[in-house]
Biotite code that builds the C-alpha atoms (Angstrom):
import biotite.structure as struc

atoms = struc.array([
    struc.Atom([-13.584, -193.424, 106.574], chain_id="A", res_id=1, res_name="THR", atom_name="CA", element="C"),
    struc.Atom([-10.540, -193.276, 104.330], chain_id="A", res_id=2, res_name="ARG", atom_name="CA", element="C"),
    struc.Atom([-8.459, -191.344, 106.844], chain_id="A", res_id=3, res_name="MET", atom_name="CA", element="C"),
    struc.Atom([-5.024, -192.897, 107.196], chain_id="A", res_id=4, res_name="LYS", atom_name="CA", element="C"),
    struc.Atom([-4.596, -195.001, 110.312], chain_id="A", res_id=5, res_name="GLN", atom_name="CA", element="C"),
    struc.Atom([-1.745, -192.770, 111.509], chain_id="A", res_id=6, res_name="LYS", atom_name="CA", element="C"),
    struc.Atom([-4.008, -189.706, 111.211], chain_id="A", res_id=7, res_name="TRP", atom_name="CA", element="C"),
    struc.Atom([-6.700, -191.396, 113.321], chain_id="A", res_id=8, res_name="ARG", atom_name="CA", element="C"),
    struc.Atom([-3.993, -192.310, 115.833], chain_id="A", res_id=9, res_name="TYR", atom_name="CA", element="C"),
    struc.Atom([-2.687, -188.716, 115.900], chain_id="A", res_id=10, res_name="ASN", atom_name="CA", element="C"),
    struc.Atom([-6.208, -187.359, 116.430], chain_id="A", res_id=11, res_name="THR", atom_name="CA", element="C"),
    struc.Atom([-6.771, -189.673, 119.399], chain_id="A", res_id=12, res_name="ARG", atom_name="CA", element="C"),
    struc.Atom([-3.244, -188.926, 120.674], chain_id="A", res_id=13, res_name="LEU", atom_name="CA", element="C"),
    struc.Atom([-3.994, -185.201, 120.812], chain_id="A", res_id=14, res_name="ALA", atom_name="CA", element="C"),
    struc.Atom([-7.080, -185.897, 122.911], chain_id="A", res_id=15, res_name="GLU", atom_name="CA", element="C"),
    struc.Atom([-5.243, -188.312, 125.218], chain_id="A", res_id=16, res_name="ARG", atom_name="CA", element="C"),
    struc.Atom([-2.456, -185.784, 125.765], chain_id="A", res_id=17, res_name="LYS", atom_name="CA", element="C"),
    struc.Atom([-4.995, -183.137, 126.802], chain_id="A", res_id=18, res_name="GLY", atom_name="CA", element="C"),
    struc.Atom([-5.392, -180.989, 123.698], chain_id="A", res_id=19, res_name="VAL", atom_name="CA", element="C"),
    struc.Atom([-8.835, -179.385, 123.618], chain_id="A", res_id=20, res_name="THR", atom_name="CA", element="C"),
    struc.Atom([-10.625, -177.657, 120.757], chain_id="A", res_id=21, res_name="VAL", atom_name="CA", element="C"),
    struc.Atom([-13.044, -174.825, 121.407], chain_id="A", res_id=22, res_name="GLY", atom_name="CA", element="C"),
    struc.Atom([-15.062, -172.448, 119.300], chain_id="A", res_id=23, res_name="THR", atom_name="CA", element="C"),
    struc.Atom([-13.551, -168.993, 119.114], chain_id="A", res_id=24, res_name="GLY", atom_name="CA", element="C"),
    struc.Atom([-15.331, -165.658, 119.210], chain_id="A", res_id=25, res_name="THR", atom_name="CA", element="C"),
    struc.Atom([-14.398, -162.354, 117.565], chain_id="A", res_id=26, res_name="PRO", atom_name="CA", element="C"),
    struc.Atom([-12.447, -161.566, 120.745], chain_id="A", res_id=27, res_name="GLU", atom_name="CA", element="C"),
    struc.Atom([-10.263, -164.649, 120.065], chain_id="A", res_id=28, res_name="ASP", atom_name="CA", element="C"),
    struc.Atom([-9.292, -163.530, 116.557], chain_id="A", res_id=29, res_name="VAL", atom_name="CA", element="C"),
    struc.Atom([-6.177, -161.712, 117.838], chain_id="A", res_id=30, res_name="ALA", atom_name="CA", element="C"),
    struc.Atom([-4.794, -165.042, 119.146], chain_id="A", res_id=31, res_name="ARG", atom_name="CA", element="C"),
    struc.Atom([-5.626, -166.683, 115.827], chain_id="A", res_id=32, res_name="PHE", atom_name="CA", element="C"),
    struc.Atom([-3.951, -163.840, 113.933], chain_id="A", res_id=33, res_name="HIS", atom_name="CA", element="C"),
    struc.Atom([-0.802, -164.165, 116.049], chain_id="A", res_id=34, res_name="ALA", atom_name="CA", element="C"),
    struc.Atom([-0.631, -167.842, 115.022], chain_id="A", res_id=35, res_name="LEU", atom_name="CA", element="C"),
    struc.Atom([-1.266, -166.872, 111.391], chain_id="A", res_id=36, res_name="MET", atom_name="CA", element="C"),
    struc.Atom([1.791, -164.588, 111.516], chain_id="A", res_id=37, res_name="LEU", atom_name="CA", element="C"),
    struc.Atom([3.940, -167.449, 112.851], chain_id="A", res_id=38, res_name="VAL", atom_name="CA", element="C"),
    struc.Atom([2.625, -169.809, 110.165], chain_id="A", res_id=39, res_name="THR", atom_name="CA", element="C"),
    struc.Atom([3.007, -167.230, 107.405], chain_id="A", res_id=40, res_name="GLY", atom_name="CA", element="C"),
    struc.Atom([6.627, -166.644, 108.345], chain_id="A", res_id=41, res_name="GLU", atom_name="CA", element="C"),
    struc.Atom([7.374, -170.362, 108.696], chain_id="A", res_id=42, res_name="ARG", atom_name="CA", element="C"),
    struc.Atom([5.676, -171.377, 105.434], chain_id="A", res_id=43, res_name="ASP", atom_name="CA", element="C"),
    struc.Atom([6.273, -168.155, 103.459], chain_id="A", res_id=44, res_name="ALA", atom_name="CA", element="C"),
    struc.Atom([2.750, -166.983, 102.685], chain_id="A", res_id=45, res_name="PHE", atom_name="CA", element="C"),
    struc.Atom([0.844, -163.743, 103.147], chain_id="A", res_id=46, res_name="GLY", atom_name="CA", element="C"),
    struc.Atom([-1.436, -163.098, 106.087], chain_id="A", res_id=47, res_name="VAL", atom_name="CA", element="C"),
    struc.Atom([-4.497, -160.841, 106.247], chain_id="A", res_id=48, res_name="HIS", atom_name="CA", element="C"),
    struc.Atom([-5.015, -158.304, 109.011], chain_id="A", res_id=49, res_name="SER", atom_name="CA", element="C"),
    struc.Atom([-6.693, -159.106, 112.313], chain_id="A", res_id=50, res_name="THR", atom_name="CA", element="C"),
    struc.Atom([-9.632, -156.964, 111.185], chain_id="A", res_id=51, res_name="ALA", atom_name="CA", element="C"),
    struc.Atom([-10.052, -159.105, 108.059], chain_id="A", res_id=52, res_name="TYR", atom_name="CA", element="C"),
    struc.Atom([-10.446, -162.354, 110.012], chain_id="A", res_id=53, res_name="TYR", atom_name="CA", element="C"),
    struc.Atom([-12.612, -160.682, 112.664], chain_id="A", res_id=54, res_name="ARG", atom_name="CA", element="C"),
    struc.Atom([-14.923, -159.215, 110.027], chain_id="A", res_id=55, res_name="THR", atom_name="CA", element="C"),
    struc.Atom([-15.253, -162.578, 108.265], chain_id="A", res_id=56, res_name="ALA", atom_name="CA", element="C"),
    struc.Atom([-16.160, -164.251, 111.541], chain_id="A", res_id=57, res_name="LEU", atom_name="CA", element="C"),
    struc.Atom([-18.590, -161.507, 112.571], chain_id="A", res_id=58, res_name="GLU", atom_name="CA", element="C"),
    struc.Atom([-20.343, -161.609, 109.194], chain_id="A", res_id=59, res_name="LEU", atom_name="CA", element="C"),
    struc.Atom([-20.621, -165.354, 108.700], chain_id="A", res_id=60, res_name="PHE", atom_name="CA", element="C"),
    struc.Atom([-20.618, -167.067, 112.110], chain_id="A", res_id=61, res_name="ALA", atom_name="CA", element="C"),
    struc.Atom([-24.043, -165.722, 113.164], chain_id="A", res_id=62, res_name="PRO", atom_name="CA", element="C"),
    struc.Atom([-25.456, -167.299, 109.995], chain_id="A", res_id=63, res_name="LEU", atom_name="CA", element="C"),
    struc.Atom([-23.828, -170.660, 110.795], chain_id="A", res_id=64, res_name="GLY", atom_name="CA", element="C"),
    struc.Atom([-21.552, -170.215, 107.789], chain_id="A", res_id=65, res_name="ARG", atom_name="CA", element="C"),
    struc.Atom([-18.215, -169.844, 109.619], chain_id="A", res_id=66, res_name="ALA", atom_name="CA", element="C"),
    struc.Atom([-16.477, -171.165, 112.679], chain_id="A", res_id=67, res_name="SER", atom_name="CA", element="C"),
    struc.Atom([-13.196, -170.280, 114.332], chain_id="A", res_id=68, res_name="LEU", atom_name="CA", element="C"),
    struc.Atom([-11.795, -173.323, 116.104], chain_id="A", res_id=69, res_name="LEU", atom_name="CA", element="C"),
    struc.Atom([-8.822, -173.092, 118.460], chain_id="A", res_id=70, res_name="LEU", atom_name="CA", element="C"),
    struc.Atom([-6.742, -175.996, 119.784], chain_id="A", res_id=71, res_name="ALA", atom_name="CA", element="C"),
    struc.Atom([-5.250, -175.433, 123.233], chain_id="A", res_id=72, res_name="SER", atom_name="CA", element="C"),
    struc.Atom([-3.090, -177.235, 125.740], chain_id="A", res_id=73, res_name="PHE", atom_name="CA", element="C"),
    struc.Atom([-2.769, -176.135, 129.354], chain_id="A", res_id=74, res_name="GLU", atom_name="CA", element="C"),
    struc.Atom([-4.048, -172.660, 128.513], chain_id="A", res_id=75, res_name="GLY", atom_name="CA", element="C"),
    struc.Atom([-1.764, -172.135, 125.515], chain_id="A", res_id=76, res_name="GLN", atom_name="CA", element="C"),
    struc.Atom([-3.346, -171.766, 122.069], chain_id="A", res_id=77, res_name="THR", atom_name="CA", element="C"),
    struc.Atom([-1.424, -174.117, 119.783], chain_id="A", res_id=78, res_name="LEU", atom_name="CA", element="C"),
    struc.Atom([-3.349, -173.936, 116.517], chain_id="A", res_id=79, res_name="ALA", atom_name="CA", element="C"),
    struc.Atom([-6.489, -172.578, 114.937], chain_id="A", res_id=80, res_name="GLY", atom_name="CA", element="C"),
    struc.Atom([-8.539, -172.716, 111.812], chain_id="A", res_id=81, res_name="LEU", atom_name="CA", element="C"),
    struc.Atom([-11.415, -170.875, 110.249], chain_id="A", res_id=82, res_name="MET", atom_name="CA", element="C"),
    struc.Atom([-13.855, -173.031, 108.342], chain_id="A", res_id=83, res_name="ALA", atom_name="CA", element="C"),
    struc.Atom([-16.720, -171.759, 106.237], chain_id="A", res_id=84, res_name="MET", atom_name="CA", element="C"),
    struc.Atom([-19.645, -173.522, 104.678], chain_id="A", res_id=85, res_name="GLN", atom_name="CA", element="C"),
    struc.Atom([-22.189, -172.920, 101.964], chain_id="A", res_id=86, res_name="PHE", atom_name="CA", element="C"),
    struc.Atom([-24.682, -175.104, 100.158], chain_id="A", res_id=87, res_name="ASN", atom_name="CA", element="C"),
    struc.Atom([-23.665, -178.407, 101.713], chain_id="A", res_id=88, res_name="GLY", atom_name="CA", element="C"),
    struc.Atom([-19.918, -177.970, 101.399], chain_id="A", res_id=89, res_name="ARG", atom_name="CA", element="C"),
    struc.Atom([-17.493, -176.774, 104.071], chain_id="A", res_id=90, res_name="ALA", atom_name="CA", element="C"),
    struc.Atom([-14.128, -175.227, 103.324], chain_id="A", res_id=91, res_name="TYR", atom_name="CA", element="C"),
    struc.Atom([-10.939, -175.124, 105.372], chain_id="A", res_id=92, res_name="TYR", atom_name="CA", element="C"),
    struc.Atom([-10.255, -171.474, 104.610], chain_id="A", res_id=93, res_name="MET", atom_name="CA", element="C"),
    struc.Atom([-7.485, -170.424, 106.991], chain_id="A", res_id=94, res_name="TYR", atom_name="CA", element="C"),
    struc.Atom([-5.249, -172.417, 109.275], chain_id="A", res_id=95, res_name="GLY", atom_name="CA", element="C"),
    struc.Atom([-2.471, -171.520, 111.659], chain_id="A", res_id=96, res_name="ALA", atom_name="CA", element="C"),
    struc.Atom([-0.214, -173.197, 114.163], chain_id="A", res_id=97, res_name="SER", atom_name="CA", element="C"),
    struc.Atom([2.558, -172.173, 116.489], chain_id="A", res_id=98, res_name="GLY", atom_name="CA", element="C"),
    struc.Atom([5.990, -173.726, 116.691], chain_id="A", res_id=99, res_name="ASN", atom_name="CA", element="C"),
    struc.Atom([5.558, -175.126, 120.204], chain_id="A", res_id=100, res_name="GLU", atom_name="CA", element="C"),
    struc.Atom([4.001, -178.457, 121.232], chain_id="A", res_id=101, res_name="GLN", atom_name="CA", element="C"),
    struc.Atom([3.649, -179.685, 117.649], chain_id="A", res_id=102, res_name="ARG", atom_name="CA", element="C"),
    struc.Atom([4.295, -183.201, 118.968], chain_id="A", res_id=103, res_name="ASN", atom_name="CA", element="C"),
    struc.Atom([0.813, -183.050, 120.560], chain_id="A", res_id=104, res_name="LEU", atom_name="CA", element="C"),
    struc.Atom([-0.722, -183.164, 117.054], chain_id="A", res_id=105, res_name="MET", atom_name="CA", element="C"),
    struc.Atom([-3.191, -180.314, 117.598], chain_id="A", res_id=106, res_name="PRO", atom_name="CA", element="C"),
    struc.Atom([-3.821, -179.860, 113.870], chain_id="A", res_id=107, res_name="ASN", atom_name="CA", element="C"),
    struc.Atom([-5.100, -183.396, 113.436], chain_id="A", res_id=108, res_name="HIS", atom_name="CA", element="C"),
    struc.Atom([-7.674, -182.942, 116.186], chain_id="A", res_id=109, res_name="LEU", atom_name="CA", element="C"),
    struc.Atom([-8.509, -179.470, 114.906], chain_id="A", res_id=110, res_name="LEU", atom_name="CA", element="C"),
    struc.Atom([-9.311, -180.742, 111.405], chain_id="A", res_id=111, res_name="GLN", atom_name="CA", element="C"),
    struc.Atom([-11.393, -183.568, 112.829], chain_id="A", res_id=112, res_name="TRP", atom_name="CA", element="C"),
    struc.Atom([-13.411, -181.080, 114.909], chain_id="A", res_id=113, res_name="ARG", atom_name="CA", element="C"),
    struc.Atom([-13.862, -178.879, 111.839], chain_id="A", res_id=114, res_name="ALA", atom_name="CA", element="C"),
    struc.Atom([-15.217, -181.872, 109.921], chain_id="A", res_id=115, res_name="MET", atom_name="CA", element="C"),
    struc.Atom([-17.608, -182.573, 112.797], chain_id="A", res_id=116, res_name="GLN", atom_name="CA", element="C"),
    struc.Atom([-18.714, -178.918, 112.767], chain_id="A", res_id=117, res_name="TRP", atom_name="CA", element="C"),
    struc.Atom([-19.320, -179.175, 109.017], chain_id="A", res_id=118, res_name="ALA", atom_name="CA", element="C"),
    struc.Atom([-21.440, -182.282, 109.447], chain_id="A", res_id=119, res_name="ARG", atom_name="CA", element="C"),
    struc.Atom([-23.456, -180.578, 112.212], chain_id="A", res_id=120, res_name="ALA", atom_name="CA", element="C"),
    struc.Atom([-24.146, -177.736, 109.743], chain_id="A", res_id=121, res_name="GLN", atom_name="CA", element="C"),
    struc.Atom([-25.576, -180.272, 107.279], chain_id="A", res_id=122, res_name="GLY", atom_name="CA", element="C"),
    struc.Atom([-22.541, -180.391, 105.000], chain_id="A", res_id=123, res_name="CYS", atom_name="CA", element="C"),
    struc.Atom([-21.800, -183.567, 103.076], chain_id="A", res_id=124, res_name="THR", atom_name="CA", element="C"),
    struc.Atom([-18.377, -182.446, 101.841], chain_id="A", res_id=125, res_name="GLN", atom_name="CA", element="C"),
    struc.Atom([-15.323, -180.916, 103.508], chain_id="A", res_id=126, res_name="TYR", atom_name="CA", element="C"),
    struc.Atom([-12.842, -179.247, 101.176], chain_id="A", res_id=127, res_name="ASP", atom_name="CA", element="C"),
    struc.Atom([-9.295, -179.006, 102.551], chain_id="A", res_id=128, res_name="LEU", atom_name="CA", element="C"),
    struc.Atom([-8.647, -176.301, 99.972], chain_id="A", res_id=129, res_name="TRP", atom_name="CA", element="C"),
    struc.Atom([-5.266, -176.024, 98.385], chain_id="A", res_id=130, res_name="GLY", atom_name="CA", element="C"),
    struc.Atom([-2.572, -178.434, 97.270], chain_id="A", res_id=131, res_name="ILE", atom_name="CA", element="C"),
    struc.Atom([0.442, -178.045, 94.939], chain_id="A", res_id=132, res_name="PRO", atom_name="CA", element="C"),
    struc.Atom([-0.282, -177.205, 91.327], chain_id="A", res_id=133, res_name="ASP", atom_name="CA", element="C"),
    struc.Atom([-0.712, -180.103, 88.940], chain_id="A", res_id=134, res_name="VAL", atom_name="CA", element="C"),
    struc.Atom([2.666, -179.419, 87.270], chain_id="A", res_id=135, res_name="ASP", atom_name="CA", element="C"),
    struc.Atom([4.540, -179.569, 90.605], chain_id="A", res_id=136, res_name="GLU", atom_name="CA", element="C"),
    struc.Atom([5.895, -182.717, 92.196], chain_id="A", res_id=137, res_name="ASP", atom_name="CA", element="C"),
    struc.Atom([3.782, -183.092, 95.361], chain_id="A", res_id=138, res_name="PRO", atom_name="CA", element="C"),
    struc.Atom([6.815, -184.453, 97.243], chain_id="A", res_id=139, res_name="GLU", atom_name="CA", element="C"),
    struc.Atom([9.131, -181.500, 96.514], chain_id="A", res_id=140, res_name="THR", atom_name="CA", element="C"),
    struc.Atom([6.713, -178.598, 95.897], chain_id="A", res_id=141, res_name="ALA", atom_name="CA", element="C"),
    struc.Atom([6.712, -175.659, 98.314], chain_id="A", res_id=142, res_name="PRO", atom_name="CA", element="C"),
    struc.Atom([3.417, -177.016, 99.703], chain_id="A", res_id=143, res_name="LEU", atom_name="CA", element="C"),
    struc.Atom([4.666, -180.609, 99.981], chain_id="A", res_id=144, res_name="ALA", atom_name="CA", element="C"),
    struc.Atom([4.200, -180.795, 103.747], chain_id="A", res_id=145, res_name="GLY", atom_name="CA", element="C"),
    struc.Atom([0.742, -179.272, 103.495], chain_id="A", res_id=146, res_name="VAL", atom_name="CA", element="C"),
    struc.Atom([-0.108, -181.771, 100.764], chain_id="A", res_id=147, res_name="TYR", atom_name="CA", element="C"),
    struc.Atom([0.970, -184.754, 102.887], chain_id="A", res_id=148, res_name="ARG", atom_name="CA", element="C"),
    struc.Atom([-0.991, -183.468, 105.879], chain_id="A", res_id=149, res_name="PHE", atom_name="CA", element="C"),
    struc.Atom([-4.178, -182.993, 103.860], chain_id="A", res_id=150, res_name="LYS", atom_name="CA", element="C"),
    struc.Atom([-3.787, -186.264, 101.957], chain_id="A", res_id=151, res_name="ALA", atom_name="CA", element="C"),
    struc.Atom([-3.676, -188.136, 105.259], chain_id="A", res_id=152, res_name="GLY", atom_name="CA", element="C"),
    struc.Atom([-7.331, -187.298, 105.850], chain_id="A", res_id=153, res_name="PHE", atom_name="CA", element="C"),
    struc.Atom([-8.345, -189.256, 102.767], chain_id="A", res_id=154, res_name="GLY", atom_name="CA", element="C"),
    struc.Atom([-10.808, -187.977, 100.234], chain_id="A", res_id=155, res_name="GLY", atom_name="CA", element="C"),
    struc.Atom([-10.513, -187.213, 96.585], chain_id="A", res_id=156, res_name="ASP", atom_name="CA", element="C"),
    struc.Atom([-8.072, -184.876, 94.896], chain_id="A", res_id=157, res_name="GLU", atom_name="CA", element="C"),
    struc.Atom([-10.090, -182.413, 92.816], chain_id="A", res_id=158, res_name="VAL", atom_name="CA", element="C"),
    struc.Atom([-8.607, -179.836, 90.439], chain_id="A", res_id=159, res_name="ARG", atom_name="CA", element="C"),
    struc.Atom([-10.461, -176.679, 89.415], chain_id="A", res_id=160, res_name="TYR", atom_name="CA", element="C"),
    struc.Atom([-9.838, -174.136, 86.703], chain_id="A", res_id=161, res_name="VAL", atom_name="CA", element="C"),
    struc.Atom([-7.513, -171.419, 87.954], chain_id="A", res_id=162, res_name="GLY", atom_name="CA", element="C"),
    struc.Atom([-8.402, -167.774, 88.476], chain_id="A", res_id=163, res_name="ALA", atom_name="CA", element="C"),
    struc.Atom([-8.180, -165.393, 85.558], chain_id="A", res_id=164, res_name="TYR", atom_name="CA", element="C"),
    struc.Atom([-8.357, -161.611, 85.340], chain_id="A", res_id=165, res_name="ASP", atom_name="CA", element="C"),
    struc.Atom([-10.441, -159.818, 82.725], chain_id="A", res_id=166, res_name="GLN", atom_name="CA", element="C"),
    struc.Atom([-8.622, -156.548, 82.095], chain_id="A", res_id=167, res_name="VAL", atom_name="CA", element="C"),
    struc.Atom([-10.950, -153.743, 81.024], chain_id="A", res_id=168, res_name="TYR", atom_name="CA", element="C"),
    struc.Atom([-8.412, -150.924, 81.209], chain_id="A", res_id=169, res_name="ARG", atom_name="CA", element="C"),
    struc.Atom([-5.045, -152.286, 79.986], chain_id="A", res_id=170, res_name="PRO", atom_name="CA", element="C"),
    struc.Atom([-3.063, -149.083, 80.540], chain_id="A", res_id=171, res_name="LEU", atom_name="CA", element="C"),
    struc.Atom([-4.270, -148.700, 84.129], chain_id="A", res_id=172, res_name="LEU", atom_name="CA", element="C"),
    struc.Atom([-3.681, -152.418, 84.722], chain_id="A", res_id=173, res_name="SER", atom_name="CA", element="C"),
    struc.Atom([-0.101, -152.153, 83.482], chain_id="A", res_id=174, res_name="ARG", atom_name="CA", element="C"),
    struc.Atom([0.491, -149.147, 85.752], chain_id="A", res_id=175, res_name="GLY", atom_name="CA", element="C"),
    struc.Atom([-0.758, -151.060, 88.779], chain_id="A", res_id=176, res_name="VAL", atom_name="CA", element="C"),
    struc.Atom([1.412, -154.043, 87.835], chain_id="A", res_id=177, res_name="GLU", atom_name="CA", element="C"),
    struc.Atom([4.501, -151.815, 87.586], chain_id="A", res_id=178, res_name="LEU", atom_name="CA", element="C"),
    struc.Atom([3.683, -150.200, 90.949], chain_id="A", res_id=179, res_name="ALA", atom_name="CA", element="C"),
    struc.Atom([3.487, -153.637, 92.608], chain_id="A", res_id=180, res_name="TRP", atom_name="CA", element="C"),
    struc.Atom([6.813, -154.640, 91.047], chain_id="A", res_id=181, res_name="GLN", atom_name="CA", element="C"),
    struc.Atom([8.407, -151.413, 92.296], chain_id="A", res_id=182, res_name="TRP", atom_name="CA", element="C"),
    struc.Atom([6.947, -151.970, 95.780], chain_id="A", res_id=183, res_name="ARG", atom_name="CA", element="C"),
    struc.Atom([8.279, -155.553, 95.862], chain_id="A", res_id=184, res_name="ALA", atom_name="CA", element="C"),
    struc.Atom([11.780, -154.423, 94.843], chain_id="A", res_id=185, res_name="ARG", atom_name="CA", element="C"),
    struc.Atom([11.696, -151.627, 97.446], chain_id="A", res_id=186, res_name="ALA", atom_name="CA", element="C"),
    struc.Atom([10.647, -154.094, 100.150], chain_id="A", res_id=187, res_name="ALA", atom_name="CA", element="C"),
    struc.Atom([13.634, -156.306, 99.280], chain_id="A", res_id=188, res_name="LEU", atom_name="CA", element="C"),
    struc.Atom([15.952, -153.334, 99.576], chain_id="A", res_id=189, res_name="GLY", atom_name="CA", element="C"),
    struc.Atom([16.755, -153.175, 95.938], chain_id="A", res_id=190, res_name="GLY", atom_name="CA", element="C"),
])
């Protein structure tokens, strides 16, 4: 494996310190969502509703296409992730972690367990999904810490074409865009 030695060490450290990883159920999604809110605030990104994550899990887990994994220590949920898979490739779709006990390295063990889940589903690839844009310096970009964490697991950096919108009704599209701008300004108090 091309995982950095320190990442292998951190994965084993989490186990030695007593971090456990279990498979979550739809009833566990509220705990996952609470961690998503902490992570979203800490790293400044949007978070879906509890219902969104629960619905995704309820739709795809019975088909073997999704798994909610939760890392815990002494009864406290420290981190979680939702992985999905299709056609031989697994994706790290959503990840969250609290601010406590980060020194126990729960995210390293969590990713390793997700990779093991992917392999058990017959996947030959695990996509860590999302790094800084190509025109950003990976050391100073807003996602720099995320980039370093993901890079530590080894693998290849792959770039895809970005998402584009095909606008069929330009006037309506412009109205929606203006409404979102107004909403953003109102949310900032201005």
